[in-house]
C-alpha positions in Angstrom: -4.0 -23.2 8.9 -6.7 -25.0 10.9 -9.6 -23.5 12.8 -10.7 -25.1 16.1 -13.3 -27.8 15.7 -16.8 -27.3 16.9 -17.5 -28.6 20.4 -19.7 -31.7 20.0 -22.0 -30.3 22.7 -22.4 -26.9 21.0 -24.9 -28.0 18.5 -27.2 -29.1 21.3 -27.0 -25.5 22.6 -28.2 -24.0 19.3 -31.9 -24.3 19.8 -31.7 -22.8 23.2 -29.4 -20.0 22.0 -31.8 -19.1 19.1 -34.7 -19.1 21.6 -33.0 -16.7 23.9 -31.8 -14.5 21.1 -35.4 -14.3 19.9 -36.3 -12.7 23.2 -34.1 -9.7 22.6 -34.0 -9.4 18.8 -36.6 -9.3 16.0 -36.9 -12.4 13.8 -35.2 -10.7 10.8 -32.1 -10.0 12.9 -31.3 -13.7 13.6 -29.8 -15.9 10.9 -29.4 -19.5 11.8 -30.4 -21.7 8.8 -27.2 -23.5 7.6 -27.7 -22.3 4.0 -28.1 -18.7 5.2 -25.1 -18.7 7.5 -22.8 -19.5 4.6 -23.0 -15.8 3.7 -20.8 -15.2 6.7 -18.4 -18.1 6.4 -15.5 -15.9 5.4 -14.3 -12.3 4.8 -12.1 -11.0 2.1 -9.5 -13.7 2.9 -11.6 -16.2 1.0 -9.0 -19.0 1.1 -10.5 -20.0 4.5 -14.2 -20.6 5.2 -16.2 -21.9 8.1 -20.0 -21.3 8.6 -20.8 -19.9 12.0 -23.4 -21.4 14.4 -25.6 -18.3 13.7 -25.4 -14.6 12.8 -27.1 -11.6 14.4 -27.7 -8.1 13.0 -28.6 -5.8 15.9 -29.8 -2.2 15.4 -28.6 -0.6 18.6 -26.1 -0.6 21.4 -28.7 -2.0 23.7 -29.4 -5.0 21.4 -25.7 -5.6 21.0 -25.4 -5.6 24.8 -28.3 -8.1 25.2 -26.8 -10.5 22.6 -23.3 -10.4 24.2 -24.8 -11.0 27.7 -26.6 -14.1 26.4 -23.6 -15.5 24.7 -21.4 -14.8 27.7 -23.8 -16.7 30.0 -23.9 -19.6 27.5 -20.2 -19.6 26.8 -20.8 -19.0 23.1 -17.9 -17.4 21.2 -18.7 -14.2 19.3 -17.0 -12.9 16.2 -17.6 -9.1 15.6 -18.0 -8.3 11.9 -18.1 -4.9 10.1 -18.5 -5.2 6.3 -16.4 -8.4 5.9 -13.6 -6.6 3.9 -10.8 -7.9 6.2 -7.9 -9.3 4.2 -6.4 -11.1 7.2 -9.3 -13.3 8.2 -10.3 -10.9 11.0 -14.0 -11.8 10.7 -13.5 -15.5 10.0 -16.0 -17.5 12.2 -15.4 -20.7 14.1 -18.1 -23.4 13.8 -19.2 -22.8 17.4 -19.4 -19.0 17.2 -22.0 -16.4 16.6 -21.2 -13.6 14.0 -22.3 -10.2 15.4 -22.6 -7.9 12.4 -22.9 -4.2 12.8 -24.2 -3.6 9.2 -27.5 -2.2 10.5 -25.9 0.3 12.9 -25.6 3.2 10.4 -27.1 6.3 12.0 -25.3 9.6 12.3 -26.0 10.7 15.9 -24.3 14.1 16.0 -22.3 16.6 13.9 -20.6 19.5 15.5 -18.7 21.7 13.1 -17.4 24.1 15.8 -15.6 21.2 17.6 -15.0 19.4 14.3 -16.5 16.1 15.3 -19.0 13.6 14.1 -20.6 10.9 16.3 -22.1 7.9 14.5 -22.9 4.2 14.7 -20.0 2.1 13.5 -21.7 0.1 10.8 -21.6 3.2 8.6 -19.1 2.9 5.7 -15.9 4.9 5.7 -16.7 6.9 2.6 -20.2 7.8 3.8 -18.7 9.6 6.8 -17.3 12.2 4.4 -20.6 12.0 2.5 -22.4 13.2 5.6 -20.3 16.4 6.0 -18.8 17.2 2.6 -21.6 19.6 1.6 -20.5 21.8 4.5 -16.9 21.7 3.5 -15.6 18.9 5.7 -14.2 15.4 5.3 -13.0 12.4 7.2 -9.3 11.8 6.5 -8.6 8.0 6.8 -9.3 6.5 3.3 -8.6 2.8 3.0 -8.8 1.4 -0.6 -12.0 -0.4 0.4 -13.6 2.8 1.8 -16.7 2.4 -0.4 -17.5 -0.8 1.5 -15.6 -1.1 4.7 -17.2 -0.1 8.0 -15.9 2.2 10.7 -16.2 -0.7 13.2 -13.6 -2.6 11.1 -11.5 0.5 10.6 -11.3 0.9 14.4 -10.6 -2.8 14.9 -7.7 -2.8 12.5 -6.5 0.8 12.9 -6.9 1.3 9.2 -5.1 4.0 7.2 -5.2 4.7 3.5 -3.4 6.7 0.9 -3.6 10.0 2.7 -2.4 8.7 6.1 1.1 10.1 5.5 -0.2 13.6 6.4 -3.4 12.9 8.4 -2.6 9.7 10.2 -4.5 6.5 10.6 -7.7 5.7 12.4 -6.2 6.1 15.9 -5.2 9.7 15.0 -8.7 10.6 14.0 -10.7 8.7 16.7 -11.8 10.7 19.8 -14.2 8.3 21.6 -16.1 5.0 21.4 -19.0 3.2 23.0 -17.7 -0.3 23.7 -19.8 -3.2 24.7 -17.8 -5.8 26.6 -18.4 -9.6 26.3 -20.6 -9.7 29.4 -22.9 -7.0 28.0 -21.4 -4.1 30.0 -21.5 -0.8 28.1 -18.6 1.6 28.6 -17.8 5.0 27.2 -14.1 5.7 26.4 -12.9 9.2 25.3 -15.4 11.7 23.9 -15.6 14.9 21.9 -12.2 16.1 23.0 -8.5 15.2 22.7 -6.4 13.4 25.3 -8.8 12.1 27.9 -7.4 11.9 31.5 -6.2 8.6 32.8 -4.9 5.5 30.9 -5.1 5.6 27.1 -7.8 3.0 26.8 -8.9 4.4 23.5 -5.4 3.5 22.2 -5.8 0.0 23.5 -9.2 -0.5 21.8 -8.2 0.9 18.4 -6.4 -1.8 16.6 -7.5 -4.6 19.1 -9.2 -6.6 16.3 -12.4 -7.4 18.2 -10.6 -9.0 21.0 -11.7 -6.6 23.8 -15.3 -5.7 22.9 -17.7 -4.6 20.2 -17.5 -0.9 19.3 -21.0 0.3 18.4 -20.6 4.1 18.3 -17.6 6.3 17.6 -16.7 10.0 17.8 -14.5 10.9 14.9 -12.5 14.0 14.0 -13.6 15.8 10.8 -11.5 18.4 9.0 -12.1 21.3 6.7 -11.5 20.4 3.1 -8.1 21.7 1.8 -8.1 24.6 -0.6 -6.7 22.5 -3.3 -4.7 19.3 -4.1 -2.7 18.1 -7.0 -0.8 14.8 -7.7 2.3 14.2 -9.8 3.2 10.9 -11.5 6.8 9.7 -11.5 7.8 6.6 -13.4 11.1 4.8 -13.0 13.1 2.0 -14.5 13.2 -0.2 -11.4 11.5 -0.6 -8.0 14.6 0.2 -6.0 15.1 3.6 -7.6 11.5 4.5 -6.9 12.0 3.4 -3.3 15.1 5.5 -3.0 13.1 8.5 -4.4 10.5 8.1 -1.7 13.1 8.0 1.1 14.7 11.2 -0.3 11.4 13.0 -0.4 10.7 12.2 3.2 14.2 13.2 4.2 13.8 16.6 2.4 11.2 17.7 5.0 8.4 18.1 2.5 5.1 16.5 3.8 3.0 15.3 0.9 -0.5 14.2 1.7 0.2 10.9 0.0 3.0 8.9 -1.7 1.7 5.7 -3.4 3.8 3.0 -5.2 2.9 0.6 -7.9 5.1 -1.7 -9.9 4.8 -2.9 -13.5 2.3 -5.9 -13.0 0.0 -3.6 -11.0 0.4 -0.6 -13.4 -0.5 -2.8 -16.4 -3.5 -4.4 -14.7 -4.8 -1.1 -13.3 -4.4 0.7 -16.6 -6.3 -2.0 -18.5 -9.0 -1.8 -15.8 -9.4 1.9 -15.0 -7.8 3.7 -18.1 -6.0 6.2 -15.7 -3.4 7.2 -18.2 -0.5 5.5 -16.4 2.9 5.2 -18.2 4.2 1.6 -18.9 7.1 1.6 -16.6 8.8 -0.7 -14.0 7.6 1.5 -11.1 5.3 4.4 -10.6 4.9 6.9 -7.7 1.8 9.0 -7.1 2.8 12.0 -4.9 0.1 14.4 -3.9 0.3 17.7 -2.1 -2.3 20.2 -1.0 -2.8 23.8 0.0 -3.2 27.0 -1.9 -2.0 27.2 -5.5 1.3 28.9 -4.4 1.8 26.2 -1.7 1.1 23.4 -4.2 3.6 24.8 -6.7 6.3 25.4 -4.1 6.0 21.8 -2.8 5.8 20.2 -6.2 8.9 22.0 -7.4 10.9 20.5 -4.5 9.5 17.1 -5.1 10.1 17.2 -8.8 13.7 18.3 -8.3 14.3 15.2 -6.1 12.5 13.0 -8.6 14.7 14.3 -11.5 17.8 13.4 -9.5 16.7 9.7 -9.8 16.4 9.9 -13.6 12.6 9.2 -14.0 11.5 7.9 -17.3 8.4 10.1 -17.0 7.5 13.0 -14.7 4.0 14.4 -15.1 2.1 16.9 -13.0 -1.7 16.8 -13.1 -3.2 19.8 -14.9 -6.9 19.4 -14.1 -9.4 17.9 -11.6 -10.4 15.3 -14.1 -6.8 14.1 -14.5 -6.3 14.0 -10.8 -9.5 12.0 -10.4 -8.4 9.5 -13.0 -5.0 9.1 -11.3 -6.7 8.3 -8.0 -9.3 6.1 -9.6 -6.5 3.9 -10.9 -4.8 3.6 -7.5 -8.1 2.8 -5.7 -8.9 0.2 -8.3 -5.6 -1.6 -8.1 -6.7 -4.5 -5.9 -9.8 -5.2 -7.9 -7.9 -4.9 -11.2 -5.3 -7.5 -10.0 -8.2 -9.8 -8.9 -9.5 -9.8 -12.4 -6.4 -11.4 -13.8 -5.2 -13.7 -11.0 -5.8 -15.2 -7.5 -3.6 -13.3 -5.0 -2.9 -13.0 -1.4 -2.4 -9.4 -0.2 0.1 -8.9 2.6 0.4 -5.9 5.0 3.8 -5.4 6.5 5.2 -2.0 7.7 8.9 -1.0 7.4 11.1 2.1 7.9 10.9 4.2 4.7 14.7 4.1 4.4 14.5 0.3 4.0 12.2 0.4 1.0 14.9 -0.4 -1.5 16.2 -3.3 0.6 12.8 -4.9 1.1 11.7 -4.4 -2.5 14.9 -6.2 -3.6 14.2 -8.9 -1.1 10.7 -9.4 -2.3 12.1 -9.8 -5.9 14.5 -12.4 -4.7 11.8 -14.4 -2.9 9.6 -14.2 -6.0 12.3 -16.0 -7.9 13.0 -18.5 -5.1 9.3 -19.5 -4.9 8.4 -19.2 -8.6 5.4 -16.9 -7.7 5.0 -13.5 -9.3 4.4 -10.5 -7.0 2.6 -7.2 -7.6 3.6 -4.3 -5.3 1.1 -1.5 -4.5 1.4 0.3 -1.2 1.5 3.5 0.9 5.1 4.2 0.3 5.1 7.4 2.4 4.8 5.6 5.7 6.3 2.3 4.6 3.1 0.3 4.7 3.8 -2.5 2.2 1.1 -4.4 0.3 2.8 -7.1 -1.8 0.2 -9.1 -3.8 1.5 -12.7 -4.2 -0.1 -14.3 -7.3 -1.0 -18.0 -7.2 -3.4 -20.5 -8.7 -6.1 -21.4 -6.2 -7.0 -24.5 -8.2 -3.5 -25.8 -8.2 -2.7 -28.2 -5.3 0.0 -26.8 -3.0 0.0 -23.3 -4.6 -1.8 -21.7 -1.6 0.5 -23.3 0.9 3.5 -22.1 -1.2 2.1 -18.6 -1.3 1.6 -18.6 2.5 5.2 -19.8 3.0 6.5 -17.0 0.8 4.3 -14.5 2.5 5.7 -15.5 5.9 9.2 -14.9 4.7 8.3 -11.4 3.4 6.7 -10.5 6.7 9.7 -11.8 8.6 11.9 -9.6 6.4 9.7 -6.6 7.4 10.3 -7.3 11.0 14.0 -7.9 10.6 14.6 -4.5 9.0 12.9 -2.8 12.0 9.2 -2.9 10.9 6.2 -4.9 12.0 3.8 -7.6 10.8 0.9 -5.4 10.0 0.1 -1.7 9.3 -3.7 -1.7 8.8 -5.0 -5.1 7.9 -4.5 -6.6 11.3 -3.1 -10.0 12.4 -6.3 -12.0 12.2 -5.6 -15.6 11.3 -3.1 -14.7 8.6 -0.3 -13.6 10.8 -1.1 -15.1 14.2 1.6 -17.8 13.9 4.2 -15.1 13.2 3.5 -13.2 16.4 6.4 -15.0 18.2 8.7 -13.7 15.5 8.0 -10.1 16.4 7.2 -10.3 20.1 9.3 -11.8 22.9 7.5 -13.7 25.7 7.3 -10.6 27.9 5.7 -8.5 25.2 3.2 -11.3 24.4 2.3 -11.7 28.1 1.5 -8.0 28.4 -1.0 -8.4 25.5 -2.5 -11.5 26.9 -3.1 -9.9 30.3 -5.0 -7.0 28.6 -7.2 -9.7 26.9 -7.7 -11.4 30.3 -9.0 -8.1 31.8 -11.5 -7.3 29.0 -12.6 -10.8 28.1 -11.8 -13.2 31.0 -13.5 -16.2 29.3 -11.7 -15.6 26.0 -14.9 -15.7 24.0 -14.4 -12.7 21.7 -13.1 -13.3 18.2 -11.5 -16.7 18.9 -8.6 -18.1 17.0 -7.3 -14.7 16.0 -4.2 -12.6 16.7 -2.6 -14.9 19.2 -1.0 -18.2 18.2 -3.3 -21.1 18.9 -1.1 -22.8 21.4 -1.1 -19.5 23.5 -4.9 -19.3 23.2 -5.4 -22.9 24.2 -3.2 -22.5 27.3 -5.0 -19.3 28.3 -8.5 -20.7 28.0 -7.4 -23.8 30.1 
């Protein structure tokens, strides 16, 4: 996977660029020494690295606008960056680009409990949104596993979800408005403190656009009253396919849990050693959580547990305390970190119809044997958002390439059963060469035309989302 080489004339522009940026930003907001730019050479997809030409850390929408206007005039590509937690290379720089980080855009601008909205700058972390309103009995629903670190800007860029998206939806279902700065510095307001704005659904276009259309500096988000109560139940099974079939049956029964999470044996063992969550040692584990009043919780769990028993679980355990519930979720939230302690891995992100879970889990097992690479499965089973972790040795020549080849086959399988290449991590650089597998030429052309309108020079987040041959042809 190659990134475009730096234009030989670009380095000559650097001094002029830094001088112009210094006119609109304070000194501590511009990072251009080579040894310092290495802090921005990759995101959470650490297999690929490339130091940028420079990085900037503006503190306001006006500063973002000024930076983009300068880069637009100088034909300097810009890579928007939230917290750098992207697992698909969404914030990977090119050597001729400027990283525009939103880490200093962290202010809460407005909270309105009557209308149930919060307006804030998008460098704020996901978890801190709930932190700003929980004392008053509210919360922000989308909860990616990286919510302690990931920024709202990145959540909007990738349309992130999380464990509780089965009931509450992903970012797009909780996003009401944005302040978007276009590549030429133009500031536009889209949506607002209300649902379903008139006209075209531009908010839906921006959410999930992976920094291709502009930089989102402010967002208006939906906040919700905390539920009266919530309780998870653990279900352990002898094989992955049975667990997948159980998920499909729960969904078919018409019960709407707040979350259904899946882990297989490698992930269960790594997570238990790491977080001591009290997980059983089984081939597959489901965490199913419901919420409401005590009577509502009991009624829902009785239906769910009846379905689980029809699949002969090796263990079925309902949480009996807040401490036990917290431990169960700590284990799930720690899964990626726990696996990282024992092995290098690549985390995929394909989405499939829930009814196809048994088929895809079986297919992943077959591909694991074919390539000789172990796989740990941990994912949001309720909405079919798969996260296979392919284990490999980063120090073994050829292992990364083998891992990528296997990952491509898994993602193609997701598409073939009626799913798509990504649920919440985005396309980034990881899946850009697979876009032709999901989209026909007409579909691709529609996406390219939207990019043309918002960013005619194709300077925003280069070498992402679209295959490189398409990008090269578009830029002329």
